[in-house]
C-alpha positions as CSV (number, residue, x, y, z in Angstrom):
1,M,58.4,-89.7,-36.9
2,A,60.1,-92.5,-35.1
3,L,62.8,-92.0,-32.5
4,N,65.4,-93.7,-34.7
5,D,64.9,-91.0,-37.3
6,F,67.0,-88.7,-35.1
7,N,70.0,-91.0,-35.3
8,N,71.9,-88.8,-37.8
9,I,71.4,-85.6,-35.8
10,K,74.5,-83.5,-35.1
11,W,73.2,-80.1,-33.9
12,L,70.4,-79.2,-31.5
13,F,69.3,-75.6,-31.7
14,F,67.3,-74.0,-28.9
15,D,65.2,-71.0,-28.5
16,I,65.8,-69.1,-25.2
17,G,62.6,-67.6,-23.9
18,S,60.1,-70.1,-22.5
19,T,62.4,-72.8,-23.7
20,L,65.5,-72.6,-21.7
21,V,64.5,-69.6,-19.6
22,D,61.4,-69.0,-17.6
23,E,60.0,-65.6,-18.4
24,S,56.8,-65.7,-16.3
25,K,58.0,-63.1,-13.9
26,C,59.0,-60.8,-16.8
27,Y,55.5,-61.1,-18.3
28,E,53.9,-60.5,-14.9
29,R,55.9,-57.3,-14.3
30,R,55.1,-56.1,-17.8
31,Y,51.4,-56.7,-17.5
32,L,51.1,-55.1,-14.1
33,K,53.0,-52.1,-15.4
34,A,50.9,-51.8,-18.5
35,I,47.6,-51.6,-16.5
36,E,48.8,-49.2,-13.9
37,N,46.3,-46.3,-13.5
38,T,43.7,-48.0,-15.7
39,D,40.5,-49.9,-15.0
40,I,41.8,-53.0,-16.8
41,T,42.4,-55.9,-14.5
42,Y,45.3,-58.3,-14.7
43,D,43.0,-61.2,-15.4
44,E,41.4,-59.3,-18.3
45,L,44.7,-58.7,-19.9
46,L,45.9,-62.2,-19.3
47,D,42.8,-63.7,-20.8
48,K,43.4,-61.6,-24.0
49,V,47.0,-62.7,-24.1
50,I,45.9,-66.4,-24.0
51,A,43.2,-65.7,-26.7
52,F,45.8,-64.3,-29.1
53,S,48.2,-67.1,-28.3
54,R,45.4,-69.6,-29.3
55,Q,45.5,-67.9,-32.7
56,N,49.2,-68.9,-33.0
57,K,50.4,-65.4,-32.4
58,N,52.7,-63.8,-29.9
59,G,49.9,-63.0,-27.5
60,D,51.9,-60.4,-25.6
61,H,52.1,-57.4,-27.9
62,P,48.6,-57.7,-29.6
63,A,46.9,-58.0,-26.2
64,I,48.5,-54.9,-24.9
65,E,47.7,-53.1,-28.2
66,Y,44.1,-54.3,-28.0
67,F,43.5,-52.4,-24.8
68,G,45.3,-49.3,-26.2
69,L,48.1,-49.6,-23.7
70,E,51.8,-48.8,-24.0
71,L,54.2,-51.7,-24.1
72,P,56.4,-51.5,-21.0
73,K,60.1,-52.3,-21.2
74,W,61.2,-55.9,-20.9
75,D,63.1,-56.6,-17.7
76,N,65.8,-59.2,-18.4
77,D,66.7,-59.3,-14.7
78,L,63.6,-61.3,-13.9
79,E,64.5,-64.1,-16.3
80,Y,65.7,-67.3,-14.7
81,L,66.5,-70.9,-15.9
82,Y,63.9,-73.6,-15.7
83,D,64.9,-76.2,-13.0
84,D,66.0,-78.8,-15.5
85,T,67.8,-76.5,-18.0
86,S,71.3,-76.9,-16.8
87,F,71.1,-80.6,-16.4
88,V,69.5,-81.2,-19.8
89,L,72.0,-79.1,-21.6
90,S,74.8,-80.8,-19.7
91,E,73.6,-84.2,-20.8
92,L,72.8,-83.3,-24.4
93,S,76.1,-81.5,-24.9
94,K,77.8,-84.8,-24.4
95,K,76.2,-86.2,-27.6
96,Y,75.4,-83.1,-29.8
97,N,76.6,-79.7,-30.7
98,I,74.3,-77.1,-29.0
99,G,73.2,-73.9,-30.7
100,I,70.9,-71.0,-30.0
101,I,68.5,-69.4,-32.5
102,A,66.6,-66.7,-30.7
103,N,65.0,-63.3,-30.9
104,Q,67.0,-61.5,-28.2
105,S,68.3,-58.0,-27.4
106,L,72.1,-57.3,-27.5
107,G,74.2,-59.1,-25.0
108,T,72.8,-62.6,-25.4
109,E,76.0,-64.5,-24.8
110,Q,76.7,-62.4,-21.7
111,R,73.3,-63.2,-20.3
112,L,73.7,-66.9,-21.0
113,E,77.1,-66.8,-19.3
114,K,75.6,-65.1,-16.2
115,M,73.0,-67.9,-16.0
116,G,75.8,-70.4,-16.1
117,I,74.9,-72.3,-19.3
118,L,77.1,-70.7,-22.0
119,N,79.7,-73.4,-21.5
120,Y,77.3,-76.0,-22.9
121,I,76.6,-73.9,-26.0
122,D,78.7,-74.0,-29.2
123,L,77.0,-71.3,-31.2
124,V,74.7,-68.3,-30.5
125,V,72.7,-66.7,-33.3
126,A,70.5,-63.9,-31.9
127,S,68.4,-61.4,-33.8
128,A,69.9,-58.3,-32.4
129,E,73.4,-59.3,-33.5
130,E,72.3,-60.7,-36.9
131,G,69.9,-57.9,-37.8
132,I,67.2,-60.4,-38.7
133,A,64.6,-62.1,-36.5
134,K,62.4,-65.1,-36.4
135,P,60.1,-66.1,-38.0
136,N,62.2,-65.1,-41.1
137,P,63.7,-68.4,-42.2
138,D,67.0,-66.7,-43.1
139,I,68.1,-66.6,-39.4
140,F,67.9,-70.4,-39.4
141,R,69.9,-70.5,-42.6
142,I,72.5,-68.3,-41.0
143,A,72.8,-70.6,-38.0
144,L,73.1,-73.7,-40.2
145,S,75.8,-71.9,-42.3
146,K,77.8,-70.9,-39.2
147,A,77.4,-74.4,-37.8
148,Q,78.5,-75.9,-41.1
149,C,75.6,-78.3,-40.7
150,D,72.9,-79.4,-43.2
151,A,69.3,-78.9,-42.1
152,Q,68.5,-82.6,-42.1
153,S,71.1,-83.2,-39.4
154,S,69.7,-80.5,-37.0
155,V,66.8,-80.1,-34.7
156,M,65.1,-76.8,-33.7
157,I,63.6,-76.9,-30.2
158,G,61.3,-74.0,-29.3
159,D,58.1,-73.0,-27.6
160,R,56.3,-71.3,-30.5
161,I,54.7,-72.8,-33.6
162,D,54.9,-69.5,-35.5
163,N,58.4,-68.5,-34.6
164,D,60.2,-71.8,-34.2
165,I,58.5,-74.8,-35.7
166,V,57.1,-73.4,-39.0
167,P,60.3,-71.5,-40.1
168,A,62.6,-74.3,-39.1
169,K,60.6,-76.8,-41.1
170,A,60.6,-74.4,-44.0
171,V,64.4,-74.8,-44.2
172,G,64.3,-78.5,-43.7
173,M,65.2,-78.9,-40.0
174,R,63.6,-81.4,-37.7
175,T,61.6,-79.9,-34.9
176,I,60.5,-80.4,-31.3
177,W,57.8,-78.2,-29.8
178,I,58.3,-77.6,-26.1
179,K,54.9,-76.5,-24.6
180,Q,55.9,-74.0,-22.0
181,G,54.9,-70.4,-21.5
182,F,52.0,-68.8,-23.2
183,A,52.8,-70.6,-26.5
184,Q,51.5,-73.8,-24.8
185,Y,48.1,-72.5,-25.8
186,Q,49.0,-72.6,-29.5
187,E,47.7,-75.4,-31.7
188,P,48.9,-76.6,-35.1
189,K,46.4,-75.6,-37.8
190,N,47.7,-78.0,-40.4
191,D,50.2,-80.7,-40.9
192,F,53.0,-78.3,-41.7
193,E,52.6,-76.6,-38.3
194,K,53.0,-80.0,-36.5
195,A,56.4,-80.6,-35.0
196,D,58.1,-84.0,-35.2
197,F,57.7,-84.3,-31.4
198,A,56.0,-82.3,-28.7
199,V,57.2,-82.2,-25.0
200,N,55.9,-80.5,-21.9
201,E,59.3,-79.8,-20.3
202,L,63.0,-79.9,-21.2
203,S,63.8,-83.1,-19.3
204,Q,61.5,-85.1,-21.7
205,L,64.0,-84.4,-24.4
206,L,66.4,-86.9,-22.9
207,K,63.9,-89.7,-23.8
208,I,63.9,-88.6,-27.4
209,L,67.4,-87.5,-28.2
């Protein structure tokens, strides 16, 4: 796809985790907690997370289940913005409407406000509030309906092929894969799993959009 094919875009929808927000400390805390009082090393668990990620899965849960461990609670307090998140959203919000489509626990808007980026965002569609989660394409349809936007005039930007790129393409949205977090180890298995563009960090979006 050529850059000028994005000329008719009106809405940009973002995932949150490993897209706008760096969750690396959250994962580190979870994994250290999971292996407490076991003979499993942090590196062993991490290797399995990456292995599952290479299968285009959420490597987190299956890796912990593989070792027969309990899944520790997620600690939202360890989430923080990537260095370029605020600037990129500030710039893009001058040209586009900005939305969120994310699998999140209750209180998504409050967390975004606490991080200082809610003022750049026009619409938040989160799984806990909607009662439906990615990769179900219906959560993307809900977002498009609320935005009163057709799929061809929107772009989904996320870190996961399975949760963001594939279901967004299924409803007709354009897609940008941001290769951050563990999902950077994913690889498209066929043409349908390929995003229109792939970037390594948020700031590269400013060269595309």
